[in-house]
C-alpha positions in Angstrom: 178.7 115.2 63.9 175.5 114.0 63.9 174.7 114.3 67.8 174.9 118.3 68.0 173.5 118.6 64.5 170.5 116.7 65.6 170.3 118.9 68.6 170.3 121.9 66.3 167.6 121.1 64.5 165.5 120.2 67.4 166.1 123.0 69.5 163.5 125.2 67.4 160.8 123.1 67.4 161.3 122.7 71.0 161.4 126.4 71.2 158.0 126.8 69.7 156.5 126.0 73.1 158.2 128.8 74.6 156.2 132.2 75.7 157.1 135.1 73.3 157.9 137.9 74.9 156.8 141.7 74.6 153.9 143.1 72.6 154.7 143.1 69.1 153.7 145.2 65.8 153.3 144.8 62.2 156.4 144.4 60.7 155.7 146.0 57.5 154.3 148.9 59.3 157.2 151.8 58.7 159.2 151.9 62.2 159.1 156.0 62.1 161.4 158.4 62.3 163.4 159.0 65.1 165.1 162.5 66.3 167.1 163.1 69.4 168.1 166.8 70.5 171.7 166.3 72.2 172.2 169.2 75.4 175.5 171.2 75.4 177.3 170.0 78.6 179.6 172.9 80.2 181.4 170.5 82.9 184.5 168.6 82.7 183.1 164.7 81.7 184.8 161.8 83.5 184.1 158.8 81.4 183.7 156.2 84.1 180.9 154.5 83.1 178.4 156.6 85.3 176.0 158.8 84.5 177.2 161.0 87.9 177.3 164.4 86.0 174.7 167.3 86.2 174.9 167.2 82.2 173.2 163.4 82.2 171.0 164.1 84.9 169.8 167.5 82.4 169.8 165.6 78.9 166.5 163.6 78.1 166.1 159.8 77.9 165.0 158.5 75.0 163.5 154.6 75.5 162.1 154.7 72.0 163.5 150.8 71.2 162.4 148.1 68.8 163.2 145.0 68.4 164.7 143.6 65.1 165.3 140.2 66.3 164.4 137.9 66.3 160.4 139.7 66.6 160.9 142.6 64.1 158.9 145.4 65.2 158.6 144.1 68.9 158.5 145.6 72.1 161.2 144.9 74.2 161.1 143.0 77.5 164.0 144.9 79.4 164.3 148.5 79.0 167.6 150.8 76.7 168.0 154.2 77.3 169.8 156.8 75.3 171.3 160.4 76.5 173.9 162.6 74.4 175.5 165.5 75.1 178.7 167.6 73.4 181.0 170.4 73.8 183.2 171.7 71.1 186.0 169.1 70.8 183.6 166.1 71.6 180.3 163.7 71.2 179.2 162.1 75.1 177.1 159.1 74.7 175.5 157.4 77.6 173.3 154.3 76.9 171.5 152.4 79.5 170.6 149.0 79.9 168.7 146.9 82.3 168.6 143.4 82.4 167.0 140.6 84.5 170.0 139.9 87.1 173.0 137.3 86.4 171.2 137.9 82.3 174.6 140.1 81.2 176.9 138.1 79.1 180.6 138.6 78.2 182.7 136.1 76.2 185.8 138.2 75.3 187.9 141.0 76.4 189.8 141.7 73.2 189.4 144.8 71.2 188.4 144.4 67.8 187.5 140.7 68.3 184.2 140.0 66.5 183.0 137.8 69.2 182.2 141.3 70.9 178.7 140.7 68.8 178.0 137.4 70.8 178.0 139.8 73.8 175.5 141.9 75.5 177.1 144.7 73.4 175.8 148.2 72.2 176.8 150.3 69.2 176.9 153.9 68.3 176.0 154.5 64.4 177.1 157.4 63.1 176.8 159.3 59.7 178.5 162.2 60.2 178.5 163.7 57.1 174.7 163.0 57.2 174.5 161.6 53.4 172.0 158.5 54.4 175.0 155.9 52.4 178.8 155.8 54.6 178.7 155.4 58.4 181.2 154.0 61.6 180.2 152.0 63.9 181.7 152.1 68.1 180.9 148.6 69.9 181.6 148.5 73.6 180.6 145.5 75.0 179.8 145.1 79.1 183.1 145.0 80.2 184.3 147.7 78.1 186.1 145.7 75.2 185.6 147.9 72.1 185.7 147.1 68.5 184.7 149.7 65.4 183.9 149.2 62.1 183.3 151.4 58.8 180.1 150.7 56.7 180.2 151.4 52.8 177.6 152.2 50.4 174.5 151.9 52.9 176.0 149.0 55.0 177.2 147.1 51.4 180.3 146.7 53.1 181.2 146.2 56.7 185.2 146.9 57.2 186.2 146.2 60.9 189.5 146.7 59.5 189.0 150.5 60.3 190.5 151.3 63.2 190.1 155.0 65.3 190.8 156.8 68.7 187.8 156.8 71.0 187.7 156.7 74.6 184.2 154.0 76.4 184.0 153.2 79.7 181.4 150.6 81.3 179.8 150.1 84.1 177.9 146.5 85.4 175.6 146.1 88.2 172.8 143.7 89.3 170.4 144.8 86.8 172.5 145.7 83.9 175.4 147.6 82.6 175.7 151.1 81.4 178.0 152.8 78.6 179.4 156.0 78.4 181.2 157.1 75.3 183.3 159.9 74.6 183.7 160.8 70.6 186.1 163.1 69.1 184.8 165.0 66.5 187.8 164.7 64.8 187.3 161.4 63.5 184.1 162.3 62.6 185.2 164.9 60.2 183.7 167.6 62.1 186.0 170.8 62.8 183.1 173.2 63.5 179.7 174.0 62.5 176.9 176.6 63.5 174.4 174.0 63.3 174.7 170.3 62.1 172.2 167.4 61.9 174.6 164.0 61.9 172.4 160.1 61.3 172.1 158.3 64.7 171.5 154.6 65.8 171.8 153.2 68.1 171.4 149.3 68.8 172.1 146.7 71.5 172.7 142.5 71.2 171.1 141.1 74.1 172.9 136.9 73.4 170.6 135.5 76.1 167.4 136.1 73.9 169.8 135.8 70.9 167.7 138.8 70.6 169.1 142.8 68.7 166.8 146.2 69.5 166.7 148.9 67.8 166.8 152.9 68.2 165.6 153.4 64.7 165.0 149.8 63.4 166.5 148.3 60.7 164.0 146.4 59.2 165.2 143.3 57.3 167.2 142.8 54.9 168.4 146.0 55.1 172.2 145.9 56.7 173.0 146.8 60.5 175.0 149.8 58.8 172.8 151.2 56.4 172.7 154.8 57.0 169.4 155.5 55.1 167.9 153.7 58.2 169.5 156.0 60.7 167.7 158.6 62.5 168.6 162.0 63.1 171.1 163.5 66.1 170.0 167.4 66.0 171.0 170.1 68.2 174.3 170.1 67.7 175.3 174.4 67.6 178.1 176.7 67.4 181.1 173.8 67.3 184.2 175.7 67.1 186.6 172.5 67.7 190.5 173.3 67.6 192.5 171.8 64.8 193.2 168.0 65.1 196.7 166.8 64.6 197.4 163.2 64.9 201.0 161.5 64.7 201.9 158.3 65.3 205.3 157.6 64.9 206.9 153.6 64.7 210.4 151.9 65.0 210.5 148.4 65.1 213.2 145.9 65.1 213.1 142.5 63.1 214.9 139.6 62.4 214.2 136.5 59.8 216.6 134.4 61.6 219.7 134.8 59.2 223.3 135.9 59.7 222.7 139.1 57.5 221.5 143.0 59.0 220.2 145.5 56.4 218.8 149.0 57.0 218.1 148.7 52.9 214.2 149.7 53.1 214.0 148.0 50.1 214.5 144.5 51.8 212.4 144.2 54.7 215.1 146.0 57.0 216.3 145.0 60.6 216.3 148.5 61.9 213.8 150.8 60.4 211.6 153.9 61.8 208.3 156.1 60.2 205.4 157.1 61.2 202.2 158.5 59.8 200.8 162.0 60.2 197.2 163.5 60.0 196.2 167.6 59.8 192.3 168.6 59.9 193.0 171.2 57.5 189.4 172.4 57.2 185.5 171.6 58.2 185.8 168.2 57.2 189.0 167.6 55.2 192.5 165.8 56.3 195.9 166.0 55.0 197.4 162.2 55.6 201.0 160.7 55.2 202.9 158.3 56.0 206.9 157.8 55.3 208.3 154.6 55.4 204.7 153.2 56.2 204.9 149.6 57.3 202.6 146.7 58.3 203.9 144.2 60.3 201.3 144.3 62.7 198.7 143.4 60.1 196.3 140.2 60.7 197.7 137.6 58.1 195.1 136.4 55.1 193.4 132.8 55.8 194.0 130.5 53.2 191.6 130.1 50.0 191.5 127.7 47.6 190.6 128.3 43.7 188.1 126.0 41.9 187.9 127.8 38.9 191.0 130.0 37.0 189.8 133.1 38.2 191.5 135.1 40.9 190.4 134.9 44.4 189.5 138.3 46.7 191.7 138.6 50.0 190.3 141.6 51.7 192.3 144.8 52.3 193.5 145.0 56.0 196.3 147.5 56.1 195.4 151.2 57.8 196.8 153.6 55.9 194.6 152.1 52.7 191.5 151.8 55.0 191.9 155.4 56.4 189.2 157.7 53.6 188.2 154.2 52.1 184.5 155.3 52.4 185.4 158.1 49.8 187.8 156.3 47.2 185.1 153.1 47.5 184.3 152.7 43.3 182.6 149.9 41.6 181.0 146.2 42.9 183.0 144.7 45.7 184.9 141.5 45.1 183.9 141.5 41.4 184.3 144.7 39.4 186.2 147.0 41.2 188.3 149.8 39.5 190.7 149.9 42.4 192.0 147.7 44.4 194.1 148.8 47.1 195.9 145.5 47.6 197.5 145.8 43.9 199.4 148.9 45.4 202.5 147.6 47.8 201.8 143.9 47.4 202.8 141.0 44.7 201.7 137.5 45.4 200.5 138.8 48.5 203.6 139.4 49.9 204.8 143.1 50.8 206.3 144.8 48.9 208.0 148.0 50.9 206.4 151.5 50.5 208.5 154.4 50.4 205.3 156.8 51.5 202.5 158.0 50.2 200.0 161.3 50.9 196.1 161.5 51.0 193.8 164.7 51.3 189.7 163.8 51.8 187.1 165.1 52.9 183.7 166.8 52.3 182.6 170.4 51.5 178.7 170.6 51.4 177.3 167.7 49.3 181.1 167.3 47.9 183.2 164.4 48.7 186.6 164.4 47.4 190.0 162.2 47.8 193.0 162.3 46.5 196.1 159.2 47.0 199.6 159.4 46.4 201.6 156.7 46.7 205.5 155.2 46.3 206.5 151.6 46.3 210.6 150.8 46.7 210.3 148.2 44.6 211.8 144.9 46.1 214.3 142.1 45.0 213.1 138.6 44.4 214.7 137.5 48.7 212.3 134.3 49.3 214.2 134.1 52.8 212.7 137.6 53.6 209.5 137.0 52.5 209.9 139.3 49.4 208.8 138.9 46.0 210.4 140.6 42.6 208.7 143.5 42.6 209.5 146.6 40.3 209.1 150.9 42.0 205.8 152.1 41.2 204.1 155.4 41.5 200.3 155.4 42.3 197.7 158.3 41.9 194.2 157.8 42.8 191.5 161.0 43.0 187.8 160.7 43.4 185.0 162.9 44.0 181.0 162.3 44.9 178.3 164.4 44.9 175.5 163.9 47.0 172.8 165.4 44.5 169.2 164.7 46.2 168.7 162.7 49.3 168.6 159.6 47.4 171.3 160.0 44.6 175.2 160.3 44.4 177.0 160.4 41.4 180.7 160.6 41.2 184.0 160.3 39.0 187.0 158.6 39.6 190.6 159.1 37.6 193.3 156.3 38.5 197.1 156.6 37.7 200.3 153.9 37.5 204.1 154.7 36.6 205.7 151.4 36.9 209.9 152.2 36.8 211.0 149.0 34.8 212.2 148.3 30.8 209.7 145.9 30.5 206.0 147.6 32.2 204.1 150.3 30.6 202.2 153.1 32.0 198.5 153.1 33.0 195.7 155.0 33.6 191.5 154.3 34.1 188.9 156.8 35.0 184.9 156.3 35.0 182.0 157.9 36.6 179.2 156.3 38.8 175.8 157.0 40.5 174.1 155.5 43.3 170.4 155.2 44.1 168.7 154.5 47.5 165.2 155.1 48.0 162.2 154.0 49.3 163.3 154.4 52.9 166.3 152.1 51.9 164.2 149.6 50.4 165.2 150.3 46.7 168.7 150.2 46.2 170.7 150.9 42.5 174.5 151.1 41.0 176.1 151.5 38.3 179.0 152.9 36.2 181.0 153.3 33.2 184.7 153.1 33.3 187.6 152.4 30.5 191.2 151.9 31.1 194.4 153.3 28.9 197.3 150.6 29.2 200.7 150.8 27.5 202.8 147.9 26.8 207.0 148.4 25.6 208.2 147.4 22.8 209.9 144.1 23.3 212.9 142.0 21.9 213.0 138.5 20.5 213.2 135.9 22.9 214.9 132.9 22.4 215.4 129.4 24.0 219.0 128.0 25.5 219.8 126.7 21.9 219.1 130.0 20.7 215.8 129.4 18.3 213.2 131.9 18.4 210.3 131.6 20.5 208.5 134.7 19.9 209.3 138.0 17.5 209.9 141.1 18.8 207.0 143.3 19.0 206.6 147.1 19.0 204.7 149.5 21.7 201.3 149.0 22.3 198.6 151.5 23.3 195.1 150.0 23.8 191.9 151.8 25.4 189.2 149.3 26.8 185.9 150.1 28.5 184.0 148.8 31.5 180.1 149.1 32.5 178.0 148.4 35.3 174.2 148.3 36.5 172.5 146.9 39.4 168.8 147.3 40.7 167.3 145.3 43.8 164.6 146.0 46.0 164.7 144.7 49.4 161.4 144.1 50.8 160.5 142.3 53.8 158.9 139.7 52.0 160.0 140.2 48.1 163.5 140.8 47.0 163.5 141.0 43.1 167.1 141.9 41.8 168.8 142.6 38.0 172.7 142.5 37.7 174.4 143.9 34.2 178.2 143.9 34.0 180.3 144.2 31.0 184.1 145.3 29.9 185.6 144.1 26.3 189.2 142.7 25.4 191.0 145.5 26.1 189.6 146.7 28.9 192.4 146.4 31.6 192.1 146.6 35.0 195.7 146.8 36.5 194.7 148.5 39.8 191.4 147.2 40.4 189.7 143.7 41.1 187.7 142.3 38.2 187.0 138.4 38.6 186.4 138.2 34.9 187.2 140.8 32.0 186.5 140.8 28.6 183.0 139.1 29.1 179.4 140.1 29.7 177.4 139.0 32.6 173.6 139.2 33.4 171.8 138.1 36.1 168.5 138.1 38.0 167.1 136.6 40.9 163.5 136.8 43.0 163.4 135.7 46.7 160.2 135.3 48.9 160.3 135.5 52.7 157.7 134.3 54.8 158.1 135.0 58.5 155.6 131.5 59.9 155.3 131.8 63.4 155.5 128.5 63.4 158.1 125.6 64.8 160.4 128.5 66.5 160.8 129.6 63.1 162.4 133.6 62.2 161.9 133.3 58.8 161.9 130.8 55.7 163.7 132.1 52.1 163.5 130.9 48.5 163.6 131.6 45.3 165.3 130.8 41.8 167.9 132.9 40.2 169.3 132.8 36.5 172.5 134.4 35.1 173.7 134.4 31.2 177.9 135.2 30.7 178.6 135.8 27.2 181.6 137.5 25.3 181.8 141.3 25.1 180.5 141.5 22.0 177.7 138.8 22.7 179.0 136.6 19.6 179.3 133.5 22.0 178.1 132.4 25.0 180.8 131.9 28.0 178.4 130.6 30.4 175.1 130.1 31.8 173.8 129.0 35.2 170.0 128.7 36.5 169.1 127.1 40.2 166.9 128.1 42.9 168.0 127.9 46.9 165.7 127.8 50.1 167.3 128.8 53.9 165.8 128.7 57.1 166.5 130.5 60.1 164.7 129.9 64.1 164.2 132.6 66.4 167.1 130.9 68.4 170.0 131.5 65.8 170.1 128.2 64.1 170.3 127.8 60.3 169.7 125.2 57.4 170.3 126.0 53.7 170.4 124.0 50.5 170.6 125.3 47.0 170.7 123.6 43.2 171.6 124.8 40.3 172.5 123.7 36.6 175.4 125.4 35.2 176.9 125.5 31.5 180.7 126.9 31.1 182.8 127.2 28.2 186.2 127.5 28.9 188.2 129.3 26.2 192.3 128.7 27.1 193.9 125.1 28.9 194.5 126.0 31.9 196.0 124.2 35.2 193.7 122.9 38.4 195.6 121.2 41.0 198.9 120.5 38.8 196.4 118.8 36.1 195.2 120.7 32.7 191.9 121.7 32.0 191.2 121.4 28.7 189.6 124.5 26.5 186.0 123.4 25.6 182.3 123.3 26.8 181.6 121.8 30.7 178.1 121.5 32.1 176.9 120.0 35.5 175.1 120.2 38.4 175.8 121.9 41.4 174.3 120.6 45.0 175.6 122.5 48.3 174.1 122.2 52.0 174.8 123.9 55.6 173.7 124.1 58.8 174.5 126.2 61.4 173.8 125.8 65.6 172.1 128.5 67.1 174.6 132.0 67.3 175.7 133.8 70.1 176.3 130.9 71.8 179.8 129.6 73.8 180.2 127.1 71.4 179.1 127.7 67.6 179.2 124.8 65.0 178.8 125.1 61.6 179.0 122.2 58.8 178.5 121.7 55.0 178.6 119.6 52.1 179.2 120.7 48.1 179.2 118.4 45.1 180.0 119.6 41.9 180.5 118.4 38.7 183.8 120.3 37.9 185.3 119.7 34.2 183.9 116.4 33.3 184.8 115.1 36.3 182.7 115.3 39.8 184.4 116.9 43.3 182.7 116.7 46.8 183.8 119.5 49.3 182.8 118.7 53.0 183.7 121.7 55.5 183.2 122.1 59.0 184.1 125.1 61.4 183.9 125.7 65.2 184.3 128.5 67.7 184.5 127.9 71.5 184.2 131.1 73.4 185.8 129.7 76.5 185.1 132.2 79.2 186.0 136.1 78.5 189.9 135.3 78.1 190.1 132.2 75.7 188.6 132.2 72.2 189.4 129.0 69.7 188.1 128.9 66.2 189.0 126.8 63.3 187.5 125.4 59.8 188.5 122.9 57.5 187.3 121.9 54.1 188.3 118.9 52.1 188.7 118.5 48.1 188.2 115.3 47.1 187.4 114.2 43.8 188.5 114.2 39.9 188.4 115.6 36.4 187.5 114.6 33.3 190.4 112.1 32.6 191.9 108.9 34.2 194.3 109.4 36.7 193.4 113.0 37.2 192.5 112.6 41.3 193.0 115.1 43.7 192.7 114.7 47.2 193.4 117.2 49.7 192.5 119.8 52.2 192.9 123.3 53.7 192.5 125.0 57.4 192.5 128.1 58.7 192.7 128.1 62.8 192.7 131.4 65.9 193.7 131.3 69.0 193.0 134.3 71.3 193.4 135.5 74.7 192.2 138.2 76.2 194.6 139.0 79.1 193.4 142.5 79.8 191.4 144.6 77.4 194.8 146.0 76.6 196.6 143.2 76.4 196.0 140.3 73.9 197.8 137.5 72.4 196.5 136.3 69.3 197.8 133.3 66.9 196.4 132.5 63.5 197.5 129.6 62.2 196.9 128.3 58.6 197.2 124.8 56.6 197.2 124.5 52.5 197.6 121.0 51.0 196.7 122.1 47.4 198.9 120.2 45.0 201.9 121.9 44.4 201.1 124.5 47.2 201.8 122.7 50.6 202.9 124.6 53.2 202.1 125.1 56.5 202.4 129.2 58.4 201.4 130.8 61.8 201.3 134.1 62.8 201.3 135.2 66.8 201.2 138.5 68.2 201.3 140.4 71.4 199.6 143.3 71.6 199.9 146.0 74.0 197.9 148.6 74.0 199.7 151.0 76.6 197.8 154.2 75.8 194.6 154.9 73.6 196.1 154.4 69.9 199.8 153.5 71.0 200.9 150.0 71.0 203.5 148.0 71.4 203.6 144.3 68.9 205.4 141.1 69.2 204.7 139.4 65.9 206.1 135.8 65.1 205.1 134.7 61.6 206.5 131.6 59.3 205.5 130.5 56.1 207.3 126.6 55.4 206.6 124.8 52.2 205.7 121.2 53.0 207.1 120.0 49.5 209.3 121.3 46.9 207.8 123.8 44.3 207.2 123.0 40.4 209.4 123.6 38.1 208.5 126.2 36.6 208.2 128.4 39.9 210.8 129.9 42.0 212.7 127.4 44.8 209.9 128.5 47.9 212.3 128.6 51.1 210.8 128.5 55.0 210.5 131.7 55.7 210.7 133.4 59.4 210.7 136.9 61.3 210.1 137.6 64.1 209.3 141.8 64.8 209.2 144.0 68.0 207.3 147.2 67.1 206.3 149.9 68.9 204.2 153.1 67.7 202.9 156.4 69.5 200.2 158.3 68.9 200.2 161.9 69.6 197.5 164.3 69.4 197.3 167.7 69.8 194.4 170.4 69.0 195.0 173.9 67.9 194.3 177.2 66.9 190.1 177.4 65.7 
């Protein structure tokens, strides 16, 4: 590792002698508005990546692109032009990208592969409702491989798991490439409009320069999906689209290599069928339903290992829950979410069979709304079929948000759960929230107030094996809890202060949400300074302090404190290095188990140090290394890590990461020494035929296991797929005495889904 690391750090110094390409402008200057007026087409558009239609000869060309990286506000050395047209059903976009001969790089053909972000790629970003908050991104590389993503909360969340059906083709030539899009208004939520203005931006990645160009530039640190930064697409008049009806039935065959056969949907059946349907019921509204929903094709979660007593966060990957997620978003991602869809249909990371669900979501003027209803079937405990025991439950979620002004939106959410089972009670929750996006996106504010109502049924006495009383009977109980959150940040180019407050009381019980630490109050402040020196090939340097205090919900007991600082540097070629140090105090209120050792309930304090370095990005070979040293609950832990991505031509990508955890806790003999790893091997045979493999290794004490998911995907028509998926989960040790016996799990699934779309009426 030493030689490559030295090369990364020397590269920026060598780069300082390279000439600066392109005239630059003051990056602190407002980039100015961008407006494009689309033209209506009256001819049949052939999507082939070629500007052969009369429409493209008539549409004005716009080449007002500026450089986002590496030189903020620079004038790109190559030309990019934009043209837009439309008819009643589709939006057409043509992007022409000039390059030096032989300068176009493509390293992946597989749809939705993150490697597309390292290719010569263009992205059409659309804020269809023009609310300056949520957007979609449709990316296409120079070989026509596609990736689509959903951006929420002005780019705070970026979900590549979102999938839509649209068409695009690319045409390569010796001095660049052209990409032609055909985007259904149906996927944008537009059915009819006398006159429509939507948010628009175009970005282009140019990997040979490690550069990105924007039509309306995203000034750092704004997210590339920040809808508040988009320009405006005007001229969409008298759109009279037909009503879109989308139906995707599926059928599957599955085996777990056991001498059993079932069609019982509660037991992961060997033969099953179901489907999804979505109907556009208004100009911007949808009804979506799913019956016997199955997610056999969804990518498996990566291995994560806890370092404390708080829950780990795993992202949502299931398509039914991602569609319309921009409406149901409520709370602080990964830390304080009132509704977290993985609480539905999953137990301990294992699927619970779903009978079906329905959603209504959309927008009417300034009002966005959504209602979700879902019924699970429950499941018996059956490790051989990958099932954790679960009772059936019914979940309802309702959400509304009003865009009161361009900068301010307010909303409310209500949700409830009824679980069928004697030991469970009903649950309800609700809240109101508000988001502020001002000063051209520099000022970001968000806050909410929420509450939960939880019922616990009566419980009889619990006896041990000898008949002795362990716990007495308990009457039914109802508890009402509260939570609140506020955050304000200024995202300037050179200075970035932030304030945060998160509180919840002891009775707050977010059963359908994700709260990392309920029944506490946290106050946090941070300040970052970001100079952009023009020496040694540097792009920017960031440094600054942060401080947080955590108490119980009544502010009577301090539960934790952390103060530290961080410094990072990134170079024009994409290399980076960072270092952080902090001192912390952590009060453990109840004993818990970590790596099969008990951590006592008491006050702990210590230091954390972390350093990391990464090679230049957008290269065929990307490497990152890190090391963390932390005083862990009276002991010490060392965590070296490394990750590697190799793009071996446009057909093969290999990636892997490994983290080792070694150290000890407070008492003698409380040692631990283990590692965990994630790996991927993707083979893109064509743009529509891919074979991807994901490996997982977890050697943490008491959880030793290895797993593989191999997936062959053939997209034989737009939106229609044939999947062959093999997955296993093999324990490498016996389960602890107080846990269920773990059995090796194997499963092979053949799943066919067919996408059908019809346009009816007006």
